[in-house]
Residue, then its C-alpha position, 0 to 999 in steps of 0.5 A: m226747815t233746820s236752820f243753818k246759822c252759826e254765830p258770825h265771826t268777824f273775819s267772814v265779814a272782813i273777807v267780803l270786804i277784802v275780795l268784792l282746799l279703796r282700801p289700798h290706803e290701809g297701813l298709812c301712819s296715823c299722822y293727824k288725830r282729827i280732820f276738819s273739812f270744808g267744801d261742796s257736794t263732793i265731800d258733804t256727808g250729811n250737812f245738807v240733808h240735815l239743813i233741809g229738814k223733813a223737806k223731800s230730797k233725792y239725796t235721802e233716798l236710794p240709789y244714792g248710797m247704794t254701794f258702800f253704805k246700802n242706804a242714803t246718808g246725805r252724801v251725793c254719790d253712790g257710796r263714799v266721798l273723798i273725805d272718807f277715803y282720807a279718814e280710812a287712810l289716816q286710820l280715823p273713823l269716817i268724819p261726821p257732818y257738823l250740823p247734826k250735832k253742832d250743839s252737843g257733839e265733842f267731835p273727837h276725830g274732827a268734823n266736816f263742814a262741807v254743804a252741798g251747793a256751797t260757793a267759796e264766795g259769800l252771800n253778798y258777793t258782787g263781783p265783776l259783771l254779776n249781781d249778788t245772787v251768785g253766793v249762797l248762805w252756805s258758803l265757805g265763810m259760813q262754814m268757817d263761822c261754824f268751825y269757830e263756834l265749834i272751837r269756842r265750845i269745845a277749845p275755849g282759850d287761845g292755847a287750847k285752840q292752837k293746840f287743837l289744830h296743831d295736830s289736825l288736817v284741814v281739807m279745804g274743798q274741793i270748792g269753787g265749782n258752784d261759783y262757776d256754776s252760778w255764773f253760767n245759770s246767772g247768764g254769765s258768759r264763758d268769756d268773762i268768767k275769768y274775771i271771778i276766778p281771782d276772787v274765788i281763789a282769794y276767798i280760799s286763800h284768806f281762809i287758809e291764812y286765817l286758820t294758820l295765823y290765828n288758829g294754829g293750823k299747820a297742815f292743809v290739803i288744798p284740792n284743785s278743780f276737777p275737769m268740768g269739761c268732762l262732767a255729763s251734765y255740762l256735756s249735755k248742757f253745752h252740747s255743740d255741733n262743732p267737733n273742734d269744741y271737744d278734745e280727743h277724749g270728748c270733753l269740752r275744751w273750753l270748760n276745761e280751760v276754766s278749770q285749768k285757769h282756776n287751777q293754775a291760780l290756786q297753785w300760784e296762790v299756794a306757792r305764795l302761801r309757802v313762802y309767808h308760812p314755811g312751817v305750815k304744810l301745804i299739800y296742793a292736791d291735783y284732782y284734775g290730773a287724777a281724774m284725767e287718768f281714768i278719762k284718758n284710759p278708763s279701761r285700765f280701772g275697769i271703767g266704761d265710758p267715763l263720760v256718761a252718767c251711771c244714774g239718770g235717763d236716756g240720752r248720750y250722756h244718760t242725763g235725760k232725767e235727774c237721778n232719784s229713786t225713779a231713775k234708771v241705774w245703767g249698771d254697777p257703779s264701779s264701772f262708771a266714773n260719773w254718778d248723776g251727771m255732776h258728781l263722781t262715783e265712789k269708784a272715781y273718788s277712790i281713784i282720785a284719792q289713791g292718786v293724792l294719797n299714794g300717787s304723783f298727785a299731791d305736792p308735797p307728797f301726802m305722807q311726806g314728813c308724816 
């Protein structure tokens, strides 16, 4: 197994103590010389599969990657993920995962540090009403340590570091979904999950602030949470016989309320950061709102039932079997929003990216001041 270890940075230690982001994009100006991205499986482009080395993984086999790349690339999707669409829109090559070339890569156009399964909270997080099992090694803090390791190697010195980030875009997530998933898997209740939301937001915020204050970061995309109550795996796992538990679109109300509470807290925090850092561009990306567009009106986008998985097994949501090389692919992924129960299709990601890049789901508008 490949070791995922970056030299510890003092801030990742301090943060634990402090708290116990289709082609229609073509033609946009090239605002940034590079992209650095952090997050989880929604934007991982190969770090997780490198991390596990030769261990068998469904993410290294078809049907993952079947749509665009025609082979599995380590993306937890049938094709491209959100960071790929951002790179294309900014006329940059696809941003490579960091781990495969961590010791020698020059990463002229940026690097992706996101790892499938990553949490915002660190390994030793001991938040309210929960033991220390919620955090994982490849948390946001560990990804940030890897970023500092890269900067020390290719842009040594404060002046070079500041200049390096000055014309870069930093994408902070999506991150936080695995923190909430870990809460449920550890036996946490739906009523008490509200207690860890402030800590998740604090981790995200402090890393943004640190990149801004000490590393010259000038532009950030800070995504909110997807509507968790509309994900096929959760709809199957938390099935209810009470129709009042579902909204008019068939999504679980209480789970979407968790996403909404996270999003409200994140939006407030972004507003606070803008006051203290007026010279930094902080783009609040509304993934929730963009995703609800195809949940509410799937036919507008050529999508059938947006709540069922394209790859999986039988059952109402096609989640009777995990997506792997022996699973059933229920049709062309371009007519599905959900790929494998927990993750979206390339089609869904392209719609969300379009909404952020060219639509009304970015505050301020993505290209404003570019």
